[in-house]
Each structure stands twice: as C-alpha cells, then as structure tokens.
KOLTI-561653 format. One record per residue (C-alpha): residue in one letter; x, y, z. Coordinates in steps of 0.5 Angstrom, whole numbers, plus 500, padded with zeros to 3 digits. Example, Ala and Ser with C-alpha at 12.3 -4.5 7.8 and 13.67 -1.06 7.14 Angstrom:
BEGIN
A525491516/S527498514/
// end
This chain:
BEGIN
X558778767/X554783763/X555790766/X551793772/X550800773/X544802778/X542808781/X538810787/X532814786/X532822788/X530824795/X526831797/X531831803/X538834802/X541830808/X539824812/X541822818/X541815821/X543812828/X545805826/X545800831/X547792830/X550787834/X557783832/X556778826/X550782823/X554785817/X554792820/X561794817/X558790810/X552794810/X555801811/X560798805/X554797801/X551804802/X557807800/X557803793/X550804792/X550811794/X556813790/X553810784/X559805782/X558800778/X557793781/X564790777/X567796781/X565795788/X570794794/X569793801/X570801803/X573802810/X570809811/X574814815/X570817821/X568825820/X573827826/X580828827/X584821829/X577817827/X579810827/X577805821/X570802820/X572796820/X575796827/X571794833/X567800834/X569803841/X566810841/X560813837/X563815830/X559819825/X560817817/X559822811/X557818805/X556823799/X551820794/X550821786/X543824787/X546830790/X544828797/X548826803/X547820808/X550821815/X551815819/X552815827/X555808828/X554806835/X558801839/X555795841/X551794847/X551787851/X558788852/X562782854/X566786858/X561787863/X555792865/X560797866/X562798859/X555798857/X554804861/X560807858/X557806851/X550809853/X553815856/X558815850/X552815845/X548820849/X553825849/X555824842/X548825840/X548831844/X554834842/X554833834/X547832832/X541836833/X536832829/X536825826/X531822821/X531814823/X534809827/X536803823/X537796827/X541791823/X539784826/X540777823/X534775819/X535767819/X534767827/X527765829/X528769836/X532774839/X538772843/X539774850/X544779848/X540782842/X534782846/X537786852/X540791846/X533792844/X531793851/X536798852/X535802846/X527802848/X529805854/X534810851/X530813845/X523817846/X516815844/X516820839/X521816835/X517810834/X515812827/X522813825/X525806828/X526801822/X529794822/X534791817/X534784817/X541781814/X543775811/X536773808/X537770801/X530769799/X523769803/X525761805/X531763809/X527769813/X525766819/X525771824/X518772828/X516779830/X513777837/X520776839/X521783839/X519788845/X511790844/X513797842/X517795836/X513789833/X510794828/X516797826/X517797818/X522792816/X526790810/X530784808/X537784804/X542779803/X548783801/X550783794/X557786796/X559779799/X556775794/X560779789/X566778792/X565771793/X564770785/X571774784/X574769788/X571763785/X573766778/X580766781/X580759783/X586754780/X584749778/X578753775/X571752777/X566749773/X563754768/X556752770/X557754777/X560760775/X554762771/X550760776/X554765781/X553770776/X546770776/X545770783/X550776784/X545779778/X539778781/X541780789/X544786786/X537788783/X534786789/X538790794/X537796790/X529795790/X530794797/X535800798/X530804794/X524802799/X528804805/X531811803/X523812800/X521811808/X527815811/X525821806/X518821808/X520821816/X519827820/X525830822/X526828830/X530833835/X535829839/X534833845/X529828848/X534823847/X539827852/X533828856/X531821857/X539819859/X539825864/X533822867/X536815867/X541818871/X537822876/X533816877/X539812879/X542817883/X535818887/X535810887/X542810890/X539815895/X533811897/X537805898/X542808902/X535811906/X532804907/X539801909/X539806915/X532806916/X532798916/X538798921/X535803926/X528799925/X532792927/X535795933/X528798935/X526791935/X532788939/X531794944/X523791944/X525784946/X530787951/X524790955/X521783956/X528781959/X530786964/X527792967/X533797966/X528802964/X533808964/X539805960/X533802955/X530809954/X537812953/X539807948/X532808945/X533816944/X540814941/X537810936/X532815934/X536821934/X542818930/X545822924/X543819917/X547820910/X543823904/X544827898/X545834898/X545838892/X551842890/X552847885/X559844882/X560836881/X563831885/X566824885/X561820890/X562812892/X555809891/X557802893/X552800899/X553803906/X559807903/X558814904/X564817901/X565824898/X571821894/X573828891/X568834892/X569839886/X572834882/X577837877/X574833871/X569836866/X562833868/X562826865/X557820865/X562816862/X565812869/X571810865/X573817865/X573818872/X580814872/X583821871/X580824877/X584825883/X581820887/X584815883/X590818881/X590813874/X588807879/X582802878/X581803886/X579809889/X584812894/X579815898/X574809900/X578803897/X572801892/X572800884/X572805879/X565802877/X562804884/X563811883/X559817879/X559824878/X553827881/X551834883/X550832890/X554830896/X553825902/X552829908/X550826915/X544830917/X541830925/X534831926/X533838929/X528837934/X526830937/X519829936/X516827942/X509824943/X506829949/X501824951/X505818951/X510822956/X505823960/X503816960/X510814962/X511819967/X504817970/X505810970/X505807977/X509801976/X515798972/X511794969/X506799966/X512803964/X515798960/X509797957/X508805955/X515804952/X513797948/X508801945/X512807943/X517803940/X512799935/X509807933/X517808932/X518802928/X511804924/X514811923/X520808920/X516804915/X512810913/X519813912/X521808907/X515808903/X516816903/X523815901/X521810895/X515815893/X521820892/X522817885/X515816883/X514822879/X521821876/X519814874/X512816871/X515821867/X520816864/X514811862/X511817859/X517819855/X521813854/X519808848/X519802853/X514805857/X518802864/X524803868/X523796870/X524793864/X530796863/X533793869/X530786868/X533785861/X540787865/X539782870/X537777865/X543778861/X548778867/X545771869/X546769862/X553771863/X554768870/X552761868/X557762862/X563763866/X561757871/X561753864/X568756862/X571755869/X572762870/X575765876/X571765882/X573773883/X570774876/X564770878/X563774885/X564781881/X558778877/X554776882/X555782886/X552786880/X546782880/X545783887/X545790886/X541791880/X535786884/X536791890/X534797885/X529792881/X526791888/X525799889/X522800883/X517795883/X515798890/X514805887/X511802881/X506798885/X504804889/X503808883/X498803880/X494803886/X494810887/X490816883/X496820883/X503820887/X504827886/X498829890/X501824896/X507827896/X509832901/X511839899/X519837901/X519831897/X516835891/X521840891/X526834891/X523831885/X522838881/X530839883/X531832880/X527833873/X530840873/X524843874/
// end
C-alpha cells in the first residue's frame, strides 16, 4: 500500500468545543480515535486505536463505559484544538433513575466546565432505517435538554455507511425539530485499516487479489473520510459559538416543573380524598337525619390541614413518593445536587438504599429548596346566605336539602382548587415550551413511558423477577400520573388566551418564585 498522509484544512477558530452523544454500538470510541489520528496529521500507516485520557484528575479511559461526562482535548496539526465532551448514554438499561443521574451529571458538568459550545454532534447507525425505541427516547431527552437557540448547532454523523447504498436512515423517523439538521455519512477508515493489518498477518496468507482489494478499499475510505471530516469541521467552524447558560436554565426549569408537579399531585390527591369524603357524606344524608353529627363531620373535612411545599433558604432531602410527606433531612449536610445517587451519603440514608426516616427508596427522594408543611385554613369561609337558610329551615327535610346544596358547592370548590393547582405549573410549562428544542414537556414524559413499557415487556419475556417488574410498573404509573397533570395544563393553556392573566396574585408569585424571577 502506498504511503498516505492527509491533513485537515485550517480553521478560523482556535478552539472548537463539541458535545458528543451516541448510543452503545454506534462506534463513539472509534470515532474519537479517528478524530485524534486525523487531527494530529498522523499518516494512515501509523493509525492506531487511541484511549484518550480525560482532562481531569483520575479520568478513566475513553474505551471504558462512560459513566460520567468527560472532556477530552485533541491538539490539531493545523494549530487549533478540539474539545470533546463525551456524555453517558441515556436509555440506560439499569432504569429511569440512572437516566436522571446522567441528565443531572451532564447539566452540572456543562455548568461547571464550559461556558460555550460550538455544536452538539449525535452519532447514529446509518444502516438502520428507523430509530429504535431507545435511540428515539435519547433524542427526545436531548431535545428537552437543549434550548431552541442550539437548533443550527446540532448535527448528525451516521456511522457504518460504506457507500450510498448502505445508507438506509429515514429522516422522517427523527423528532420534527431535528429533521432539517445537517448530517454526514462515514465508514470509519480506522476500523478498515485494522482489518487490513489483521489480514496481512494471517497464516496461511490471504489471496493477493483479496489483499489488494482491501488495500484499495482502505485507501478510498481514508480519502473519503478526510473529505467528510473537512466538511464537518468547515460547518463547525462556521457555527456561532453558543453560551451554555440556557442548558443549565432548562435543566433547572425541568427540576422546578418536577417539583411543581410533585406539589400539584399532592394537592390533587388530598383534594380528591376530601371530595370523596364529601360525596360519601352527601349519600349518608339521604340515609339518616343525624344533622348534628353530619354537620360536624362536614366541618372536620373542609378544615383539615393539607400538605404542601414551603420555600426554604437551604435545601432539604424530601420524599416525593405519593402520599408520603416526609422531610427526611432538613438542612441537608450534602452540597445541593440533582444527582439522586449522591443522596445515599445524606444522613437520612446513612449509606443505605432505603431511607431511615420514611422507609422509601433512594429514587423516591430529591433535594428541594422547600419542605413539606401542613397548613390549616386560617379562617373558615361560611356562606352567610346558606347559614341563614339552614337556620331558617322549619323541618329536618329542609335542613338536609340546604346541607346537600352546600356539600355540592364545596365539591365544586374542590374541583376548582384542583384546576388552580394545575395552573401553577402552566407558566413554567409555557416558558419551557418556548425555550426547549422539543417545544413540549409532554413529549419528554411520553417518550420515557414508551421506553419503560418496552423494557417491561422485555423483562416479562426474559422471566425477570416479579419484584423488578413491579418496580418498573410503578415507575410507569408515576409517569402516567405526571402526564395526566401536564396534559390537563396544556389543554387549558390551548383553550385560553393567556394562563398568566387567569392566575391570581398568589399563584403568580409561586410561579415567579419557581422561575427564579
């Protein structure tokens, strides 16, 4: 094989920063090795797989499974530098909790280590016609994590595409917001070169014609790869550098929405319980005439203290499992974190996977700058006209009718309370839809439900334990409850001129507080 030495074109930028995203099996590690060899201007005959060291103390090898985001620095022969932020894969087979950890880790790493980026590059297998459930989920998560301002800075590199005939990917299978993204097709010549070297060392030797055909294929692949890489870096060089502040803002907003949903679901659960008791009490009126005891029960129901979030200056470890309102560790000693796995060091867990305070799982807990409190109505609202009607009633039957009417009005009041609780997250969701590339929080939850249902079916086929299946089903039920809340909010938003105009002063102040306004 003749000597090969190509170099990448010069760039205007001295430094290019890329966030690299790709699922297992698409050749992410091999792609970084390709970039290292090509950027360094190493002749093809000297190309080798490169295990890059992360630019941080104790960084693990690039070839190992990516558990945390890592930044790799590649010096280039043309005088520039390429910084690649390698990210842990979403759609982690260990469960939704791991995905939440990965998302938190990505957001926190970007916030702490890089103020700007040039592009997000997504690696995908170009021989597949459509996205798999896991990859589709990953892209939905990406669309929810990155702001719309990055839409022109997101590109695809389709790997394993030997020629145009082997490219099967259909752009319509992408999320709508990514269908017009630039893309490049490549068959990594490093892999071809390594196979050619193995073929040369075979004993007995391979046929000379076959070796020559392999040599020519490697040469063509090498030439074509440089053409693709030059196109890619020309595009990267032309991208407007984007600040990363909105990425963190979006993630914080996601956490605020999650906190708000947790609070709203709590309010709905409690309201539904009270409403159910009132309906039962209404039915009881028809069966007996013990007006005094019924009236006392009615007063007890409507004046019952309710659990809700109260903002605090310091962060706390709270349980967010349905109908558990435990402040598991107030003024938590750990630094504020969005990574639930780190909470295992919280005093409430004492390095155990189960909370020592409420008994629920690590995954059911989160840091919030709020705490659960029970609040009782400061004053009982009494309909004076109804009170007069009740006192003026001449017969037991008439008094019962007045009480039935009041129970019905209170039931409607609770339904209105549910609506107002849902509307508290309306402005947050509206802001999220305006900022996020996905344009909707619903899509993120739907995609998560879809991938979890796929995994649950896979668990059933493989005969995994019933306990594991029950946990997965519980996660799905929790997400479906969140989806129900978000859909109710979005439905009302779509049929209203403006949710903020309909929010009362108290609700507006709550929303502003969540937004950090």
